C-alpha positions as CSV (number, residue, x, y, z in Angstrom):
1,M,115.5,-54.7,-35.5
2,L,112.5,-54.7,-33.3
3,T,110.9,-51.5,-32.3
4,N,108.5,-50.9,-29.5
5,K,105.4,-49.4,-31.0
6,G,103.6,-49.1,-27.7
7,P,100.4,-50.8,-26.7
8,D,98.1,-52.2,-29.4
9,R,94.6,-50.8,-30.1
10,E,92.9,-53.4,-28.0
11,T,95.1,-52.6,-25.0
12,V,94.5,-48.9,-25.4
13,A,90.7,-49.4,-25.7
14,S,90.7,-51.7,-22.6
15,R,92.7,-49.1,-20.6
16,R,90.4,-46.3,-21.7
17,Q,87.3,-48.4,-20.7
18,H,88.8,-49.1,-17.3
19,S,89.6,-45.5,-16.8
20,D,86.1,-44.4,-17.7
21,V,84.6,-47.0,-15.4
22,T,86.9,-45.9,-12.5
23,T,85.9,-42.3,-13.0
24,R,82.2,-43.1,-13.0
25,I,82.5,-45.3,-9.9
26,L,84.5,-42.7,-7.9
27,T,82.2,-39.9,-9.0
28,A,79.2,-41.8,-7.7
29,M,80.8,-42.3,-4.3
30,S,80.4,-39.9,-1.4
31,R,83.0,-37.2,-1.2
32,R,84.5,-38.8,2.0
33,D,84.8,-42.3,0.5
34,R,86.2,-41.0,-2.7
35,E,88.7,-38.8,-0.9
36,A,89.8,-41.6,1.4
37,L,90.4,-44.0,-1.5
38,M,92.1,-41.6,-3.8
39,R,94.4,-40.2,-1.1
40,F,95.4,-43.6,0.2
41,Y,95.7,-45.6,-3.1
42,L,96.6,-42.9,-5.7
43,D,98.3,-40.2,-3.6
44,R,99.9,-42.8,-1.3
45,Q,99.3,-40.6,1.8
46,S,99.7,-42.3,5.2
47,E,96.7,-43.4,7.1
48,E,97.7,-41.1,9.9
49,Q,97.7,-38.0,7.6
50,I,94.3,-38.8,6.1
51,E,92.8,-39.6,9.5
52,A,94.1,-36.2,10.9
53,D,92.9,-34.3,7.9
54,L,89.4,-35.9,7.8
55,G,89.0,-35.9,11.6
56,L,88.7,-39.7,11.8
57,T,89.9,-42.3,14.3
58,E,92.1,-45.1,13.0
59,T,89.1,-47.5,13.3
60,E,86.8,-45.1,11.4
61,F,89.3,-44.7,8.6
62,R,89.9,-48.4,8.2
63,L,86.2,-49.1,8.1
64,I,85.6,-46.4,5.6
65,K,88.5,-47.5,3.4
66,S,87.5,-51.2,3.6
67,R,83.8,-50.5,2.7
68,A,84.6,-48.0,0.0
69,R,87.2,-50.4,-1.6
70,A,84.7,-53.3,-1.5
71,R,82.0,-51.1,-3.2
72,Y,84.6,-50.0,-5.8
73,D,85.7,-53.6,-6.5
74,N,82.1,-54.8,-6.7
75,E,81.0,-52.0,-9.1
76,C,84.1,-52.4,-11.2
77,L,83.5,-56.1,-11.6
78,Q,79.8,-55.5,-12.5
79,R,80.6,-52.8,-15.1
80,I,83.5,-54.4,-16.8
81,A,82.1,-58.0,-16.9
């Protein structure tokens, strides 16, 4: 009988490292950029809701989200590599 013991130590360590890196990157971002990314990607709020709450136009939000995501991706690649 096979039992699922859960992730191995290497997987757990990798996940922990990724979580730590993500936290450091998000903490270093401006409040506005961090909030835009977290609300859109983690909380899955609509663009319209975030725009209304932050007082942004559709174009402003998309630009903020795009630039913040690019900075996040770049930082993540640099820190994990």
